[in-house]
C-alpha positions in Angstrom: -5.0 196.5 94.0 -4.1 193.5 92.0 -1.9 195.4 89.2 0.0 197.0 92.2 0.5 193.9 93.9 1.9 192.4 90.6 4.1 195.2 90.0 5.6 194.5 93.6 6.4 190.7 92.7 8.0 191.6 89.6 10.3 194.1 91.1 11.2 191.5 94.2 11.4 188.6 91.3 14.0 191.2 89.7 15.7 192.2 92.4 15.9 188.5 93.7 17.4 187.4 90.4 19.8 190.2 90.3 20.9 189.7 93.5 21.4 185.6 93.1 23.7 186.3 90.1 25.6 189.0 91.6 26.5 186.7 94.3 27.0 183.6 91.9 30.0 186.4 90.1 31.3 187.2 93.1 31.8 183.8 94.1 33.3 182.5 91.2 35.8 185.4 91.2 36.7 184.6 94.7 37.4 180.9 93.8 38.8 181.4 90.5 40.8 184.6 91.2 43.7 183.0 93.7 44.3 180.2 91.4 45.4 182.8 88.7 47.5 184.3 91.3 48.7 180.8 91.7 48.7 180.1 88.5 50.8 183.6 87.3 53.9 184.2 89.1 56.9 185.9 89.2 60.0 185.1 91.4 63.1 187.7 91.7 66.2 186.2 93.3 69.7 187.1 93.7 70.3 184.0 93.2 68.9 181.1 91.8 69.7 177.7 91.9 68.2 175.8 89.4 70.0 172.3 90.0 70.3 172.1 85.8 73.4 174.4 85.2 75.3 177.5 87.1 73.3 179.6 89.4 71.6 182.3 87.9 72.7 185.6 89.0 69.9 188.3 89.4 67.1 185.4 88.2 63.8 185.3 87.1 61.4 182.5 87.5 58.2 182.2 85.6 55.5 180.5 86.9 52.0 179.7 84.7 49.2 176.8 86.2 51.6 175.0 88.3 54.9 174.6 86.3 57.8 176.5 85.4 56.9 178.3 82.2 60.3 180.3 82.0 63.7 180.7 84.2 66.6 182.8 83.0 68.4 186.7 84.0 65.8 189.0 84.9 67.8 191.2 81.4 66.8 188.1 79.4 63.8 187.2 80.9 60.5 189.9 81.1 57.9 189.5 83.7 54.3 190.0 82.2 51.6 192.3 83.4 49.7 190.7 85.7 52.1 188.4 87.0 52.5 188.0 91.4 55.8 189.2 91.9 57.8 187.7 95.2 61.7 189.0 95.5 64.3 186.6 97.5 68.1 186.9 98.7 68.1 183.0 97.1 66.1 180.7 95.2 66.0 177.5 94.9 63.7 174.0 94.1 61.6 172.5 96.5 63.6 170.6 99.0 62.6 167.0 99.1 62.9 164.8 102.5 64.2 161.1 100.8 63.2 159.3 103.8 60.7 159.8 106.6 57.7 158.6 108.4 55.4 162.2 108.7 51.8 161.8 108.0 51.9 158.7 109.4 53.4 159.5 112.4 51.7 162.7 114.2 53.2 165.4 116.2 50.9 164.5 119.5 53.0 161.8 120.3 50.4 159.9 121.5 48.5 155.9 120.0 46.0 157.8 118.0 48.5 159.4 115.3 52.1 157.1 115.4 50.9 154.3 112.5 54.6 154.2 111.1 54.8 150.7 112.7 52.4 147.7 113.7 53.7 145.2 115.9 51.6 142.0 115.4 54.0 140.7 112.9 57.7 141.0 112.1 56.5 140.7 108.3 54.2 142.9 106.5 54.8 144.1 103.0 51.2 144.4 102.1 50.6 147.4 104.8 50.3 150.5 102.4 51.4 154.2 103.4 49.0 155.2 101.1 45.9 153.6 103.3 47.6 155.7 106.6 48.3 159.1 105.6 48.0 162.2 107.0 47.7 165.2 104.6 46.4 167.5 107.2 49.0 166.1 109.9 50.6 169.3 111.5 54.4 167.8 111.1 53.6 167.6 107.1 52.6 171.4 107.7 56.1 172.4 109.3 58.2 170.6 106.9 56.4 172.4 104.3 57.0 175.8 106.2 60.6 174.9 106.0 60.9 174.2 102.7 60.4 171.1 102.3 57.6 170.4 99.6 58.6 166.5 98.5 58.8 164.1 101.7 59.2 160.1 100.8 57.5 158.4 103.5 55.8 155.3 105.2 56.3 152.6 107.6 59.5 152.8 109.9 62.5 150.3 110.6 62.0 148.4 113.3 60.8 145.5 111.8 62.3 143.0 109.2 59.6 144.0 107.1 57.8 146.8 108.2 55.6 148.0 105.2 55.7 150.1 102.0 56.5 153.6 101.2 55.0 156.6 99.2 56.2 159.6 97.9 53.6 163.2 98.3 53.9 166.3 98.2 53.8 168.4 101.8 50.7 170.3 100.6 46.6 169.2 99.8 44.0 168.4 102.1 43.7 164.6 101.3 46.2 161.8 100.4 44.3 161.8 96.5 45.9 165.1 96.6 49.1 164.9 97.6 50.5 161.8 96.2 52.9 161.6 93.6 54.0 157.8 93.7 51.2 155.8 95.9 53.9 152.9 96.0 57.8 153.4 95.9 59.5 151.0 97.8 59.3 148.6 100.8 60.9 148.8 103.9 62.9 146.1 105.3 65.3 146.3 108.6 68.2 144.3 109.6 70.1 144.4 112.5 68.9 144.2 116.7 66.4 146.8 115.8 64.8 144.2 113.6 63.9 142.6 116.5 63.3 144.8 118.8 59.6 145.1 118.7 58.8 141.1 118.4 59.9 137.9 120.1 61.7 137.0 117.2 64.2 137.8 115.4 66.4 138.1 118.3 69.7 137.9 116.4 71.6 139.2 113.3 71.3 135.6 111.7 67.7 134.7 112.7 66.6 138.0 111.1 68.7 137.0 107.8 67.2 133.6 107.9 63.7 134.6 108.3 64.1 137.4 105.1 65.7 134.5 103.3 63.4 131.8 103.5 60.3 134.8 102.9 61.7 135.6 99.9 62.1 132.2 98.8 58.5 131.6 99.4 57.6 135.0 97.2 59.8 133.3 94.4 57.7 130.3 94.4 54.6 132.2 94.5 55.9 134.6 91.9 56.9 131.7 89.4 53.1 129.7 90.1 51.3 133.1 89.3 53.0 132.4 85.8 51.9 129.3 85.1 49.8 128.6 82.0 47.1 126.9 83.5 45.0 129.8 85.7 44.2 126.3 87.6 47.6 126.1 88.6 48.3 129.5 90.0 48.2 129.9 93.5 45.6 131.9 95.5 46.0 135.7 95.8 48.6 136.3 98.5 48.7 140.1 99.0 51.9 139.7 100.6 53.6 137.5 98.0 52.4 140.4 95.3 54.2 143.0 96.7 57.3 141.1 97.5 56.6 139.8 93.6 57.2 143.3 92.7 60.4 143.4 94.7 62.1 140.6 93.3 60.9 141.3 89.4 62.9 144.6 90.0 59.3 146.8 89.9 59.9 147.8 93.9 63.1 148.5 95.3 63.8 147.3 98.9 64.8 149.7 101.0 66.6 148.3 103.5 68.0 149.6 106.5 71.3 148.6 108.0 73.2 150.6 110.5 76.3 148.6 111.4 78.6 146.7 109.0 77.4 142.9 109.9 73.9 144.3 108.7 75.2 146.8 105.8 77.0 143.4 104.6 74.1 140.9 104.7 71.7 143.5 102.6 74.5 143.1 100.1 74.2 139.2 100.1 70.3 139.4 100.4 70.7 141.9 97.0 73.2 139.8 95.4 71.5 136.2 96.1 67.8 137.5 95.0 69.0 140.4 92.2 66.4 143.2 93.2 67.0 146.6 93.0 68.2 148.1 96.7 68.5 151.8 98.7 70.4 151.3 102.0 68.5 152.9 104.4 70.7 154.9 107.5 74.0 153.1 107.0 75.8 154.5 109.7 78.7 152.8 109.1 78.7 153.3 105.6 81.9 154.9 105.9 83.5 151.6 106.7 82.6 150.4 103.4 82.5 152.6 100.5 84.2 150.3 97.9 81.3 147.6 98.3 78.9 150.0 98.1 80.3 151.5 95.6 80.8 148.2 93.6 77.1 147.0 94.2 76.3 150.4 92.5 74.0 150.8 95.9 72.4 154.5 96.3 72.4 155.6 100.4 70.0 157.6 101.8 72.0 158.7 104.7 71.0 158.9 108.5 70.5 162.5 109.5 74.2 163.7 110.8 72.5 164.8 113.7 71.3 161.3 115.0 71.6 160.2 118.3 74.7 158.1 118.8 73.4 155.3 120.7 72.5 151.5 119.9 73.2 150.8 115.9 74.1 154.6 115.6 76.9 154.2 118.0 78.8 155.3 115.4 77.6 158.0 113.3 80.1 160.9 112.1 79.2 164.5 110.7 81.3 163.6 107.9 79.4 160.6 106.6 77.7 162.9 104.0 81.3 164.3 102.7 82.9 160.6 102.3 79.6 159.0 100.7 80.2 161.8 97.8 84.0 161.7 97.8 83.2 158.0 97.3 81.5 158.6 94.3 78.3 157.3 95.5 74.6 158.4 95.1 73.2 159.7 98.1 70.0 161.6 99.5 69.2 162.9 103.3 66.4 161.9 105.6 64.5 163.1 108.6 64.3 159.3 110.0 62.0 158.3 112.6 62.2 160.7 115.6 61.2 159.6 118.8 60.6 162.2 120.6 58.2 165.8 119.9 58.4 166.9 117.5 58.5 163.6 116.0 60.4 164.6 112.8 64.0 166.2 111.8 64.1 168.6 109.5 66.6 167.5 106.6 67.6 171.4 105.7 69.3 171.6 108.8 70.6 167.9 108.6 72.7 168.9 105.4 73.7 172.2 107.1 75.4 170.4 109.6 77.2 168.1 107.0 78.1 171.3 105.0 80.0 172.1 108.1 81.6 169.0 107.9 83.2 168.6 104.8 80.2 168.3 102.4 80.5 171.0 99.4 77.5 173.4 99.6 76.8 172.5 96.1 76.9 168.8 96.8 74.6 169.4 99.9 71.9 171.3 97.7 71.6 168.7 95.0 71.5 165.9 97.8 68.5 167.9 98.8 66.8 168.6 95.3 67.9 166.8 91.9 69.8 164.0 93.7 66.8 163.3 95.9 64.6 163.2 92.8 66.8 160.8 90.9 67.0 158.1 93.6 63.3 158.5 94.4 62.7 158.1 90.4 61.1 161.6 90.3 63.3 163.5 88.5 60.9 164.2 85.8 58.9 166.3 88.0 61.0 167.6 90.7 64.5 168.5 92.0 65.2 171.4 89.7 64.0 174.5 88.3 63.3 173.7 84.4 60.8 174.3 82.3 57.7 172.0 82.1 58.4 170.7 85.6 56.5 171.4 88.8 56.7 174.4 90.4 57.9 173.6 93.5 60.1 177.0 95.0 61.3 177.9 98.2 62.7 181.5 98.4 65.3 182.4 101.6 66.3 185.2 102.5 70.2 184.3 103.2 72.3 181.2 102.2 70.3 178.4 103.3 72.6 176.3 105.3 73.2 179.6 107.7 71.6 178.9 110.6 70.3 182.5 111.1 68.7 182.2 107.5 64.7 181.7 107.3 62.6 180.4 105.0 60.6 183.3 103.3 58.3 181.8 100.7 57.2 178.2 99.3 55.5 177.3 95.8 54.1 173.9 95.2 52.6 172.9 92.1 52.6 177.0 91.4 50.4 177.5 95.0 51.9 180.1 97.7 51.6 177.7 100.3 54.0 179.8 102.6 54.8 183.0 103.1 55.6 183.7 106.5 59.9 183.8 107.3 60.5 180.6 109.3 
């Protein structure tokens, strides 16, 4: 009776090991197969806008391991066997939202999902966007499905210095997976909106004076930290550390200013302290085109459909066209939206600009390669070129037509959206 018992035991052991091995192999295949499908993709487009040259009619984009492998006309680029093939009427690089608060501002519009503005103090440059960004926030996914693959997001206007901004892909489950640049710019605000949430400043002059005093303190801190003797250096100060980076030109100052008086104040501050500056919003920038061009200031223009009230009272649909005509570098933003769903969509904003004098190609460049250059990430995104991140959007028609839908989105070669929106 012992031998049969041992035989059954050995059989059970063999069956158990075989089952375990089979499960392991199937699990491995399950994990690996989607990655391989994403890693080897061919996208065929009736028109492919590479933003690195002329559009390609009947073009092919090959993606391998998250990067653009090859791109060209279909009669020159053969699709290898085993590639997952997708078709579209129009193919573009992933779209870039050059100024947003998504990931810090949530879709529910409740206190628990609104981290874009801290009202403890009007001067808080040490607040890091990366510490508050929620990669799983529904607003991020909503933008992703509409072709936005990269966002420059962070602390909102409405404080003299509200905090830092960051750049992230709209994919990933954590900020570590999504982040492209954890420190992109520092958010400043001038004008009446800078004191709306605080007891001070109450006027434009007071706001400018507070900023100048703060910048002078930062200069003293920076100079003190360069002392040869460590004993002579000031104690570490997170606020002054980041402001030193701004003064040294390591991090740009993103200055939200809408009306002529505060835009001129921003230009004076930039000239006095020598930092790199990007104009945020600039509702009345069309009145200061010569001044902005002379100072070589890029503009993240306000959403064309911004509500025309308060500092935005003189907003115009054709501001992007005027910026382009003046030869100014600019990009589109969604900005901060006070009502649900808490964000605008730069694709739609650019469409309005196209209907108001902006050329199609210029609008698409402002959403892709020009935005990437303004943000300092053009080596990775903004165009469809070999070696760049495989961020690609598939449309079923003209991207700026109201009835056109986004029917596919790839980020780093991963197929993150496949339903028409």
